[in-house]
N, C-alpha and C positions, 0 to 999 in steps of 0.2 A: 491410350496408345500414343506413339511417338511419331515424329516426322524424321525421315532419313535424308541425309545430305551426303553426296559422294563427289569427290574430286580426285585428280591425280596427286594432289598435294595440298598446299595451304591456300591455293587460290580461291577455293570454294568457301573459305572462311568469310570472304567478302559478302557472299550471298547469305550465309548463316548470320552474319552480323546485322544485315538488313532484317532478317526474320526475327531476330531477338528484339528488334525495335517495333516491327509491325505486328508480330504475333508473340508478345512477351510471355504469355501464359501457357504456351505449348511446351512440351518436352521434345528433345531432339537427340538424334544419334548422328555423329559426324564421322565419316569414313574417309581417311586420306590414304590413297594408295601410294605411299611414299617409296615402296619397294620398286615401283615401275615408273616413277616420274623422271623425265617429262613424257607426256603422251604425244606431243606435237611432232616428235621425230620417229614414232613407232608406226608399224604397218596397221592397216585397217583390221586385219585378222587379230592382231595382238590386242588392240584396243577393245574390240568386241569381247574377247575373252576376259580381259581385266574388268570391264564394266559388268559383265555377267557375274563374275565372282563377287564383285562388290554388292550388287543388288541381291544376290543370294544371301550374302551375309546380313544385309539390312533387313530383308524380309524375315529372317530368323530372330530379329530383335523387336518384334511387336510394333512395326511401323504401319501407318495408315496411308502414307504417301511418300514418294521419294523424289527429291530434286537432284538431277544430274547437274551439279554445279560446276560444270566444265564444258566450255564451248567445243573443244575438240571431241570429247566423248559424245556430246550431243549430236554433232554433225555426222559422226560415224555410226553410233550404236543405238540411238534413241528408237529408231524403227524396230530393230530387233528386240529391244527390251520391252517395248509396249506390246508386241505380239506375244511374248513369252509370259509376261506377268500380268495379273489381273488388277493390281492396285494402281492408282493414278501415278504416273511417272512424268514429271515435268523436266524440260530441258532448258538450256541457255542458247540464245542466238544473239549475234551482234546487233545492237540497237540502231540499225541502219535507218529504219522507217522514221523514228522521231528525229534523227539527225537530219534527214532529208527534208522533213516537214518544218524544221526550225528555220525561222527567217533570219539566219545569221548573215546572209548575203554572200557567203564564200563557198568554197568547195568543201567536201567531206572526205576525210582520210580515215580509212579503217585499218587498224593494225590487229593482227591475229597470228596464231602459230602457223607455220608453213602448211601443215596438213589441213587446217581449217580453211586457209585461203585457196587451197586446191579443190576442195569439195564442192560438188554441185549445189549443195544446200545454200551456201553463202552466195554463190553466183546467181542462183535463181531468185534469192531474196532481193539482191541488188537490181536485177533485171525488172522485178515486179514494181519497185518503188522509185527507181532512179530515172524518171522520165526526162530530166534535164541533163543527164549524163555528167553529173558533177561529183561522182563518187570514185575515189581511187583506193586501191587495196595494196597494203605492203606487209609481207610476211616478216615476223620478228620471232626469233627463237630464244635469244639470249636472256630476255627478261625473266623467263621462268626459272632459269638457273640462278640468276641474281636473287630472286625472291626466295627460293628454297634455301639459299645460303644466308638469308637474313641481311642482304646488302641492298638497301633501297635508295638512299640519297647520296651516295658517294660520288667523288669525281669520276670514278670508273664507269658508273652507271650513266652519268651525264655524257661522258665522252662516247660511250657505246651508242646511245640514242642519237647523238649528233651525227655520228658516222653512218648509222642506219638511214637517217633521214636527209642526208646531205644532198640527195638528188631532187629534193622538193623545195619549192619556194613556200615556206611555211606561212608567210603572210597571205597566201592565197586561200588558206583554210580557216573556216570559222567553227568547224566541228571536228573533234577527234573522237572516233568511236573505238572503245577498248573492247576488242573482240576475244579477250581471254581474261578469265577471272583473276589470274595472277597479276594482270596489268594494273589492277586497282591500287596496288601498293605504291605506285610511282607518280602519283598526281603532282607532288611537289616538284619533281624533276621535269615533268611536262610543262609546268607553269614557268620554269626557267627558260625553256626552249621555245615554246610557242608564244606568239604575240598576245598581249593583254586582250581579254574578251573572248578568247578561244574557249569553246564549251567542250568539256570532257564528258562523254556520254557512255554509260554502261547499263546493262540490263538487269541488275540485281533487284532493284525495287520493283520493277515491272513483273519479274518472275514471282516474287514473293506475294505481290498483290493478286496475281493470277492463282497462286496456291491458296490464298485465303478465300477467294471466290469459290474455288472447287470444293474446299472443305466445308464452306458454308452451304453450298448447294446440296451436299451429301449429309448435312447435319453432323459433321465430324469435328467441328471446332470444340476445343476443350479448355477448361480453366485449371491448368496444372501449375507446376511450380517454376516453369521456365528453366528446367535442368537440361544439361547437355552431357552426353557421354561421347568421349573422343576415342577413336581407334586409328592406329597407323597400320594399314594392311592387315587388320584383324587383331592387332595387339592393343589392349586397353591402355589408355593414357589417363591416369587418375591424379597423379601429383608428380613432384620432382621437377627436374630441369625442363623436360619436354612440355609439361603443363604450363610452366612459367613462360615458356616461349610462346605458346598459344595465346595466353593472356596478353602478352606484349603485342602480338600481332593484331588482336582485336582492338587494342587501344590505338594502334597505328591506323587501322581502318576507320576508327572514329575520327581521327585527325584528318584523314584523307577525304572524308565526307564533307568536311568544312572547307575544302579547297575547291569543290565543285563550283563552277562559275556559270553565270547566266541561266541558272536552273530555278 
């Protein structure tokens, strides 16, 4: 059996990329809902519908567990999906707890899509762990579009981020929490903007380790070939230009992992 991954677009490849390292012998199905990206500007009702369609598709492809590799879809739809489907469904949440617990000495800045920042799930998480009141949240929508367009380290991206964050004294922050899987592609640009020593924290590795534990507890770990099937809103991507694009994105994510600092 396979493990299903679902995201609004290419952001979830960051989580799949971690899975290919931590669980290299499993087989995977990756569903990118490119017809409806970005999710961060959609209504809750739309996102629940899109997520339900994706999970229906994945369950028809012999999956034993599903990772909702999208922070926005997790915050809006994970409860609905877990009630409807019997297989394990894991979600993503901004890695606020490890950021708060890290002894960096400064404040914590969480960046996420506008919808994720408005949802009670994130606010409740911060209230539960931020006893020192050192966490700030900032909604960012434009990075998803940059990522989907394959624009990662351009002057336009750097200018956009500087404009978005101009109201903050970045030297006050020792941790930047990436609250959207699409945001993993831009670590080289964060490194240009934030002071040396700033830690960039995201939850991909933690989610995949949790997945491994769940599969182990249920005796569902397998020794397969590490194969991946890719689908764009249900359309199979096997070769050609789109498959080459995916391969390049995975290589970029490998590079971004090497930029992680203080981890």
